[in-house]
N, C-alpha and C positions, 0 to 999 in steps of 0.2 A: 504495499501500499504505498504509494506515494503523502508525504509530511503532506501535501496541501490537501489528499483528501482527507488526515488524520486527521490534520486543523477541523476540515468543513464537518465533518463526521461530529467532534467533540462538541463544537459549537452548535451543529442543530440539537445535540442531545442534552444539550445545557450542562457538558462538561468539561466547555474552556478554560483552561489556564487564562489566570490574569496576567500575573508578569513574569520571568522567569528568575530563574536562580540564578548567583552567581554560579560563576561554569565549574561544572565536577563531574566526574566520568561514574554517572549514575548507576547504581546496582541495585537489585531487589531487596527489602527491606522482610525482616521478623512478620511476622501477622499481631498488631498491636494489640495488649489488654488490659493496660491501665486505665486510670480513670477518662473518662469521653465527659470533655468541657464544651459545654451547651450558654452561646449567650442569646439572651432569649428579650428583645426590644420591642416595646412597646410604641410606636412612631408615633407622633407627632405632640408627643409629651402629656402623660398621664395624669389624672387627676388623685393622687395618692393620700388627700383630707377624706377621700370617700375610696380610702382602700388600707393601705399599713399606717396612717398617721391622719385619724380619724380626729376632725375638728366640730364642738358644737357651738353654735351661735352665744357669741353673746351679748348682754341686753344695753342699748342704746347703739349698737357697731351693728353694718352691713354683714346680712346674710351669709354665712360661709357656706351650710348645705341647707337645701330645704328638707332632707330628711332626719336632720335634728332638731326639726321642731315636733316630731313626733314617734323620734325613736332616741334610744342611748348609743351609746358606744360601747361594742362587745368586745372580750378578752378573754382566752384561751391562756393559760401556762400565761408567761409572762408579754405575750403579744395580745395588742389592742386591733383594732379592726372596724370599720364604720359594717352597719347593717343593710347594706345594701349590693345589686347585683347578687351570685355565688359565692361572696366573699365567705359567709361562716362554714361549707364543705368546702372550701379550699383553706382556709386559716387551720379547724379541728383535726386535715387529715395531715396536714406538713407542719404544722407548729415545732413540731419535736426535732424538726427536720431544718428548722430554719434560723438564718439571722439575718434580722430585721435594721438597714443603716437609713438615719431617717437625717433630713439636715445636710443634705448636698445641694452647694452652691456650685451650679453650671455659669454660671457669674453671665450669660448671653439668655435672649428670648428670642434667641433667633436661630431656625430649625438645624441650620447646617451646622453651626456653631456647638448647638447642642449636641449633636447626636455627633459628631467631631471628638468632641470633649467628654464628653458620657464611656465610649466606647474606645477611647484612645486613653485619654487622661489628659491629652494638650490640646489646648483651645487653638492653637493653632496648626496648618496644614503638614501630611509629613511623616506621622506617628504610625504605627501599625497598632492595628486592633490585637488586641492579647491572643486573641485564637489568629493569628499569625503569627505570633511570637512561638505560644505554646506549639504549634503545629512543626515550627520549623526549627526548636531546639529538641524536640521528642521522636518525631521521627517525620524528619521531610522528606524521605524515597518514600511514602508512601502512595501508592496513585491515589488516592480520595480522604492526603492527611486534613488537610483544612476545606469543610462546603460550607460555604455562603449562600441563603437562599434570599434575604432579605436585611438592610439595613446597614450599617457601615463599612465596608470592602478594603479597607486600605491594608496594603501589606507590605508598601514600602520596598519592593524588592524582595525581600528577607525569604518570602514562600512562594506560592502558586496555589487559589483556590478552585475550586469546581463547584458547578450549579450541576444539582440533580435538580430536573425540572419534569421532563418527559418521559416518563417510564416504559412505553414503546419504542422510543428512538433509543435509549438506554439497551432493552435487553438485546437490541439490535446491533450496537458498538460493539459492547462487551460482548456476542456470539458472535464471532468476526467468519467464520466458516460456513454461515445461513443467515436468511433472514426472515423474521415472522410479519406477514402480514393476512391479518385476522386469521384464520382460523389456519391456513395455507403455510409452509415451509418452504422455501429454496435454498438449495446447496451453493455456494458460490465456488467453493475448491473441492476438490478431487483429494483425500486419505493424503497428507505429509506435504501439501503443496503450501500451507500458510509457514511450512518451518524453514521450507527451501526459502520461500518471499525473504524470508527473517535472515535468511544466514545469507543471502547473496546484499541485500539489504545491510547489514550490520557491518560486514566487511569493505561494502566501499566506503559508509560511515568512518573505519578504519584509517583508510587510505585518506581521505580527505583530511583527519587529523591529524596523522602523522607528519602533512603537505608543509607543516606550519606558515601557512597563505593564507587563514581563514582570518577575517574581519575578526574583531571582537563578537559584533551582534551573529555574525555567523556562528561563531562558536558558541553562543548560548543555545542558541536555534537548534544545534548539534547536539547538545548536550541536552534538552526536550525532547528528542527522536531518540537518542539514548534509551533517558527515563521511562518515554513509553514504552519502549521495546523491551526493558526491563521488566515492566511493571504489567503487563499485557497480560499473562498468567494470570495473575494476582487477580483480577478483575472479575472471573469465574469462579470465585468463592462469592462474588456480589452479586455475580448474576443466577448461583443457585437459590440464594434466598430470597428473591425476587418474585411478588406472591403474582396471582393469577390476576384479582381485581385491587384496584389500591384505592385511598381516601379521595373523596369525590370532594373537599374543599382543598384549596392551594396547601395553604397553609399546615393543615393538617398531615398532606400528602410530603409537603417540605420533609415536614418532620421524620416521618415514617422512612423515606428516604435517607435522611442524616443516620436514623436509628439503624436499618438496614446497611448501609456503610460503616458502624462501628461497628456491628456484630461480626460484620466479615472479617472486623481485624484490619482493615483499611483507612482508619479515619480515627483523629486525634480530638479534633475540635470543630463545630460547626454554630455560624451565626446565624438565627433564623429569626423573622418577628412578622409582625404586620401591621399595616397604616389603620386611621378608626380613632385613633384618640385627638384628633385638634378640632374640638370642638366649641368653635367657637358661638356658635347658637343652638338653642335647645337642648341643653349641656348634660339636663338627667334623662333626657329619651334615648339621646345619641349617643353618651359614653359609656354607659351600663353594660349595653350590648357587646362592646368590644373588651371590656373588663372581665364579661362574664366567658365571653369567648378565650381570651389569655386565662383564664384560671382551666376553662375546660381544657385548653392545648398542654398546660405543665402536666394535668393530671392525665391525659394521652399519654405524654410520653411518657411518665413514670410505669401506668399501666405496661405500655407496652414493653418498656424496658423490664419489667417485673415477668409477663410472657415470656420473654426468651433469657431469664437468667442472669441479668445484667443490671438491674435497678441498683445495687450498690454501691454500682459507677458514675451513677451519675453527675454530674457535678452544676448544676444550672445556676443563671446568674440570670435574674430579669433588672432593667432598668429601663427610661425611654429618655427623648432631649432634654425633659423638663417636668417641672410640675405646671398648677393651673392657679389660675391668680384663685386668691381666698376671698371670693367674692361671685356674685353672677353683675354678667355686664347690663347694656339697657334690653339685648336679644334672648335674653337668658343663658346666654352663656359664659363660657369661662378663657381669660384669655392667657398671654402665655403668661410664668412665671419661672423663677430662674433657679426656686429651691425643690427641689426635688429626693427622690428615696433610689435602693436598690435593695434587693434583694437575694439572699445567697441557699441556696439548698441542696443539701449531701444527706442520703439515708444514714442515718447510725452516727452522726456530727458528733461529736463530745462538745462543736459550739451553738449547737442547737437550742431555741428555745429563749432568746436571747434578743433583745433590741441597743443596739448602740445610736446615737445622736439622737437632739430633738430640736424640736420645732415649741414657740411660743403659741400663744393662742387665733395669731395671725398669721400663724403659718411663717416666721421669720425664722431664718436660723439659728440654733444659739453654739458656741463654741463648745468644743469637750477638750477635758484633760488628757493629752495622748496615752496618758502611764494606768492613771485608776478609768479614763472611758466617763468619767462623770462630768457633768455638766460646770464648764470651769469660760464665763465670759470675762477672766478677765484677761491683762495682757500673754498669760500662758497660755490662755487658752489658744485652741487650731480649731479654726475655720474648714469645716470638711470640703472637700474638693474633690472632682471625677478623678485628680487621680491620685487620690487617697482610695479611692474605688480599684483603682486597676491596680495598685501598687497590692493589694490584698489579693485579687485574682493572681496576681505574681508569685507570690508567696505560697498562695492554697494550689496552684499548680505546679509549685518546685521548680519555677523557671525567674526565678526574683534576680538570683547572681549568676544568669548564665550572659554568655559572654556577647549575645543576641540582646537579649536583656537593654545590658550597658550603653548598648549604641545608641538604646535610647530613654535615656535616664528623666525620671519624672520629680525628681529632688521632694520628694513627698514627707514630709515627716511622722518616725515608724509610730504608727495607732495599732495599738495590739488588738486588733479585730477579733482572733480568735481565741482570744485566752476565757478558758470556759470560767474561770474562776474569778472573774471580772464582772461583776452586774449594775447594770445603770436603773 
């Protein structure tokens, strides 16, 4: 198969790579069985005052939530939540495995800046997502090491991401000896022809690389082709797991395919997410539906992983561009607000059933003491920012001291989010 045809197939199937690795001779990697890092983005700016940082209305002040007129804040364990959407089922199921971080200041009301800041730790351009760092450090040679479905996709050249979108085309791509069209299978090659083609192709690549006459861009392209050839057979494990039918909802299907990529030993990290949270009008009617879908999607991820036997290896982070204003506008909507939250979920985590960070009655962020995690609005306190979230993700993934991570310093104060002895 020609490189041009192979790249075209990748693009058609949604498996297109974003940017090339720095030049290296690629080799097949061992199947990955470590933690699976999922970043799940509520795109548009979620209202955490109706989720994990609930607020009631104050006498004489503008209404923060309409539900607060007739309902009270609920609590399970150490975690408070708002009595709307399907929050009760979500928090009752996951609270023991959950760390909530409130009062994260994204320092912006711009969607692009907020999304970039939340998922890279830097408001400026050029920093990779956590998933790009984790996949590059842990298993860069896996063909589906980083799966991207939605949200922030910057890799800064340290990794390649794969889009898993069209299951039918993916099935045809990974089965390169035949094509399935409806109920009919068409054989493309006789037995052994694929191996012979790859043999001659690799011999040609070897000659080109040994010529020392290639430009750097050509060398990178050749390396990508080496990687594609070296890991082609690895995709068989992924193909064997593909079901006959898939989830109809695009966002649930993206999660399903990412989980299958991990189950086949080919994936380290995934970036998932969906839109619908930017509710500038009729907030209550429009916001609680995607909020319910978000918590349903988390349940689907863990249910699917549980059935496959690896739910205890899921490390899930939920976040958003920023928060929403702690009051309603003239259209009954809520506008952009820089203060938001994030949630970590991992089965059996020692740091579960805890909340770090806080906001006041008007959803303004408090600073915290980085050593004790208690609220501390003095000059010694630290105002939580996305860099602290990203530093926590790097630490949880064990990649914070890696050479790759050091290329993108966060300069974040050391906040011991995962010290289970500290309660706030």
